[in-house]
One Martini backbone bead per residue (centre of mass of N, CA, C, O) as a GRO file, in nm:
protein
  218
    1MET     BB    1  14.117  11.628   4.557
    2ASN     BB    2  14.443  11.562   4.508
    3GLU     BB    3  14.628  11.446   4.768
    4GLN     BB    4  14.909  11.401   4.618
    5ALA     BB    5  14.935  11.706   4.509
    6TYR     BB    6  14.816  11.807   4.784
    7ASN     BB    7  14.849  11.873   5.119
    8LEU     BB    8  15.177  11.935   5.142
    9TRP     BB    9  15.290  12.098   5.407
   10LEU     BB   10  15.578  12.008   5.447
   11LEU     BB   11  15.672  12.111   5.167
   12VAL     BB   12  15.611  12.402   5.216
   13ILE     BB   13  15.807  12.444   5.452
   14ILE     BB   14  16.072  12.340   5.331
   15ASN     BB   15  16.085  12.514   5.073
   16SER     BB   16  16.063  12.786   5.209
   17LEU     BB   17  16.312  12.761   5.394
   18VAL     BB   18  16.526  12.713   5.182
   19PHE     BB   19  16.491  12.990   5.029
   20ILE     BB   20  16.504  13.182   5.266
   21ILE     BB   21  16.781  13.094   5.384
   22PHE     BB   22  16.937  13.135   5.126
   23ALA     BB   23  16.881  13.439   5.109
   24TYR     BB   24  16.986  13.516   5.391
   25SER     BB   25  17.290  13.431   5.336
   26PHE     BB   26  17.306  13.686   5.113
   27THR     BB   27  17.191  13.945   5.304
   28LYS     BB   28  17.186  14.009   5.600
   29PRO     BB   29  16.987  14.165   5.774
   30LYS     BB   30  17.006  14.487   5.976
   31ASN     BB   31  16.759  14.658   5.900
   32ILE     BB   32  16.449  14.761   5.824
   33ARG     BB   33  16.493  14.769   5.515
   34ASP     BB   34  16.604  14.479   5.493
   35TRP     BB   35  16.354  14.335   5.620
   36ARG     BB   36  16.151  14.425   5.412
   37SER     BB   37  16.279  14.295   5.169
   38PHE     BB   38  16.294  14.005   5.285
   39GLY     BB   39  15.991  13.976   5.369
   40ALA     BB   40  15.865  14.007   5.091
   41PHE     BB   41  16.003  13.763   4.965
   42SER     BB   42  15.898  13.553   5.173
   43ALA     BB   43  15.596  13.592   5.108
   44PHE     BB   44  15.615  13.498   4.816
   45ILE     BB   45  15.721  13.211   4.875
   46VAL     BB   46  15.489  13.111   5.049
   47ALA     BB   47  15.262  13.159   4.843
   48LEU     BB   48  15.374  12.972   4.630
   49PHE     BB   49  15.397  12.694   4.799
   50THR     BB   50  15.107  12.680   4.888
   51GLU     BB   51  15.005  12.626   4.590
   52MET     BB   52  15.198  12.397   4.501
   53TYR     BB   53  15.133  12.199   4.785
   54GLY     BB   54  14.864  12.280   4.924
   55PHE     BB   55  14.656  12.516   4.795
   56PRO     BB   56  14.484  12.571   4.476
   57LEU     BB   57  14.352  12.863   4.437
   58THR     BB   58  14.370  12.931   4.136
   59ILE     BB   59  14.235  12.676   4.031
   60TYR     BB   60  13.973  12.713   4.183
   61LEU     BB   61  13.892  12.996   4.062
   62LEU     BB   62  13.943  12.874   3.748
   63SER     BB   63  13.778  12.604   3.704
   64GLY     BB   64  13.550  12.685   3.513
   65TRP     BB   65  13.720  12.795   3.273
   66LEU     BB   66  13.913  12.549   3.243
   67SER     BB   67  13.692  12.332   3.188
   68SER     BB   68  13.582  12.473   2.923
   69LYS     BB   69  13.866  12.504   2.772
   70PHE     BB   70  13.983  12.220   2.926
   71PRO     BB   71  13.818  11.922   2.944
   72ASP     BB   72  14.086  11.719   2.977
   73LEU     BB   73  14.166  11.846   3.239
   74ASN     BB   74  14.343  11.789   3.538
   75LEU     BB   75  14.323  12.016   3.774
   76TYR     BB   76  14.462  11.834   4.035
   77SER     BB   77  14.714  11.815   3.906
   78HIS     BB   78  15.030  11.922   3.929
   79ASN     BB   79  15.081  12.004   3.627
   80SER     BB   80  14.842  12.227   3.615
   81GLY     BB   81  15.010  12.457   3.765
   82HIS     BB   82  15.140  12.498   3.478
   83LEU     BB   83  14.976  12.741   3.318
   84TRP     BB   84  15.136  12.811   3.064
   85GLU     BB   85  15.118  12.530   2.934
   86VAL     BB   86  14.813  12.519   2.927
   87LEU     BB   87  14.756  12.785   2.761
   88PHE     BB   88  14.952  12.678   2.515
   89GLY     BB   89  14.912  12.359   2.477
   90TRP     BB   90  15.123  12.189   2.608
   91LYS     BB   91  15.292  11.892   2.613
   92GLY     BB   92  15.389  11.705   2.861
   93ASP     BB   93  15.649  11.770   3.065
   94PRO     BB   94  15.682  12.078   3.225
   95HIS     BB   95  15.986  12.038   3.333
   96PHE     BB   96  16.084  12.054   3.003
   97ASP     BB   97  16.003  12.322   2.938
   98SER     BB   98  16.086  12.642   2.860
   99PHE     BB   99  15.968  12.782   3.108
  100HIS     BB  100  16.115  12.607   3.323
  101ILE     BB  101  16.402  12.651   3.228
  102LEU     BB  102  16.395  12.962   3.244
  103SER     BB  103  16.330  12.972   3.543
  104ILE     BB  104  16.598  12.847   3.644
  105VAL     BB  105  16.778  13.063   3.528
  106PHE     BB  106  16.662  13.303   3.690
  107ILE     BB  107  16.704  13.190   3.973
  108ILE     BB  108  17.011  13.151   3.957
  109ALA     BB  109  17.076  13.443   3.881
  110GLY     BB  110  16.957  13.578   4.131
  111PHE     BB  111  17.139  13.434   4.345
  112SER     BB  112  17.401  13.534   4.216
  113LEU     BB  113  17.352  13.829   4.269
  114LEU     BB  114  17.330  13.815   4.574
  115ALA     BB  115  17.608  13.695   4.629
  116SER     BB  116  17.787  13.904   4.483
  117ALA     BB  117  17.679  14.158   4.626
  118TRP     BB  118  17.736  14.079   4.922
  119ASP     BB  119  18.045  14.061   4.907
  120VAL     BB  120  18.086  14.363   4.841
  121LEU     BB  121  17.922  14.486   5.073
  122TYR     BB  122  18.068  14.356   5.315
  123LYS     BB  123  18.350  14.479   5.259
  124ALA     BB  124  18.259  14.777   5.262
  125GLN     BB  125  18.143  14.779   5.556
  126LYS     BB  126  18.409  14.707   5.701
  127LYS     BB  127  18.541  14.987   5.572
  128ASN     BB  128  18.337  15.220   5.541
  129SER     BB  129  18.243  15.201   5.234
  130LEU     BB  130  18.172  15.219   4.901
  131ALA     BB  131  17.984  15.033   4.690
  132LYS     BB  132  18.163  15.000   4.345
  133THR     BB  133  18.204  14.703   4.280
  134GLY     BB  134  18.136  14.490   4.062
  135LEU     BB  135  17.806  14.516   4.030
  136TYR     BB  136  17.826  14.819   4.135
  137ALA     BB  137  17.954  14.920   3.857
  138TYR     BB  138  17.658  14.882   3.697
  139ILE     BB  139  17.475  14.888   3.962
  140ARG     BB  140  17.315  15.005   4.263
  141HIS     BB  141  17.084  14.738   4.295
  142PRO     BB  142  17.143  14.411   4.287
  143GLN     BB  143  16.962  14.286   4.511
  144TYR     BB  144  16.688  14.376   4.409
  145VAL     BB  145  16.722  14.242   4.134
  146GLY     BB  146  16.750  13.955   4.241
  147PHE     BB  147  16.465  13.928   4.363
  148VAL     BB  148  16.309  13.983   4.096
  149VAL     BB  149  16.431  13.750   3.929
  150ILE     BB  150  16.329  13.520   4.106
  151MET     BB  151  16.026  13.585   4.094
  152PHE     BB  152  16.004  13.567   3.788
  153GLY     BB  153  16.090  13.273   3.768
  154PHE     BB  154  15.844  13.160   3.928
  155LEU     BB  155  15.626  13.271   3.734
  156LEU     BB  156  15.713  13.088   3.494
  157GLN     BB  157  15.649  12.817   3.657
  158TRP     BB  158  15.415  12.937   3.892
  159PRO     BB  159  15.133  13.084   3.846
  160THR     BB  160  14.954  13.320   4.054
  161ILE     BB  161  14.740  13.542   4.174
  162PRO     BB  162  14.899  13.643   4.423
  163THR     BB  163  15.186  13.672   4.280
  164LEU     BB  164  15.088  13.862   4.048
  165ILE     BB  165  15.008  14.086   4.249
  166MET     BB  166  15.275  14.110   4.415
  167PHE     BB  167  15.500  14.176   4.214
  168PRO     BB  168  15.449  14.486   4.148
  169ILE     BB  169  15.451  14.572   4.442
  170LEU     BB  170  15.745  14.482   4.505
  171VAL     BB  171  15.884  14.651   4.293
  172PHE     BB  172  15.792  14.920   4.409
  173MET     BB  173  15.912  14.880   4.689
  174TYR     BB  174  16.211  14.855   4.595
  175LYS     BB  175  16.219  15.136   4.476
  176LYS     BB  176  16.170  15.286   4.744
  177LEU     BB  177  16.406  15.165   4.902
  178ALA     BB  178  16.624  15.272   4.712
  179SER     BB  179  16.563  15.571   4.764
  180VAL     BB  180  16.629  15.567   5.067
  181GLU     BB  181  16.916  15.457   5.041
  182GLU     BB  182  17.029  15.695   4.874
  183LYS     BB  183  16.994  15.911   5.092
  184GLU     BB  184  17.184  15.773   5.293
  185MET     BB  185  17.439  15.765   5.112
  186SER     BB  186  17.455  16.069   5.061
  187LYS     BB  187  17.495  16.141   5.364
  188ASN     BB  188  17.758  15.954   5.412
  189PHE     BB  189  17.925  16.026   5.109
  190GLY     BB  190  17.830  16.240   4.928
  191GLY     BB  191  18.012  16.314   4.650
  192GLU     BB  192  18.083  16.016   4.595
  193TYR     BB  193  17.791  15.924   4.544
  194GLU     BB  194  17.705  16.127   4.325
  195GLU     BB  195  17.910  16.033   4.119
  196TYR     BB  196  17.818  15.737   4.111
  197LYS     BB  197  17.519  15.797   4.037
  198ASN     BB  198  17.574  15.951   3.760
  199LYS     BB  199  17.729  15.669   3.631
  200THR     BB  200  17.505  15.471   3.773
  201PRO     BB  201  17.260  15.274   3.740
  202PRO     BB  202  17.017  15.123   3.929
  203PHE     BB  203  16.910  14.833   3.754
  204LEU     BB  204  17.027  14.885   3.456
  205PRO     BB  205  17.261  14.848   3.240
  206SER     BB  206  17.437  15.039   3.038
  207LEU     BB  207  17.603  15.046   2.745
  208SER     BB  208  17.813  15.260   2.818
  209ASN     BB  209  17.901  15.136   3.086
  210LEU     BB  210  17.997  14.867   2.972
  211THR     BB  211  18.207  14.981   2.778
  212ILE     BB  212  18.384  15.119   2.991
  213LYS     BB  213  18.452  14.860   3.155
  214ILE     BB  214  18.584  14.705   2.927
  215GLU     BB  215  18.808  14.913   2.868
  216GLU     BB  216  18.934  14.913   3.157
  217ARG     BB  217  19.016  14.590   3.135
  218LYS     BB  218  19.234  14.618   2.893
   0.00000   0.00000   0.00000
């Protein structure tokens, strides 16, 4: 194994902490549900950077197939971890390929969603009111969407077997957590939340909802 490409465990720790702390600063988990959401995201991040800089488990497991399919490929160079570029046969520095650039766009968009959603949610919680302005005017669960968008961005950049397995499981888990959260909100805010729920989609903004919001702003 190329020692310069992997076994960089200090980088694993530093990068994991940077993204986990960054996400924490935008979510501020307060209850068990919040910690489950944040913990699942943190596990994904640790698994990702462990393979990116620590031990390339996916490359190791696929080494036989990759060697036969791409005989000139240096399996344990760091660039080979960008498997989408390898599979598509793209040459050059993968950090400037469209997958990597798109990955950065998704990651920045995801953290922007977390930051914007937290600002609205924090102000609503201080007033003990329902969060339904800002991003919450378009979707009911922007923070969960933010986590999913960030993870999807990382999958575009550095796909691994563990994170590819984890991703759909975590999406399902966020869906379940959203359902639990909605029951709690319905209990706390009653008819106000039911009215909000009936006209605001959970995860993806509807065209009609966007049109209404645009008209309201005119």
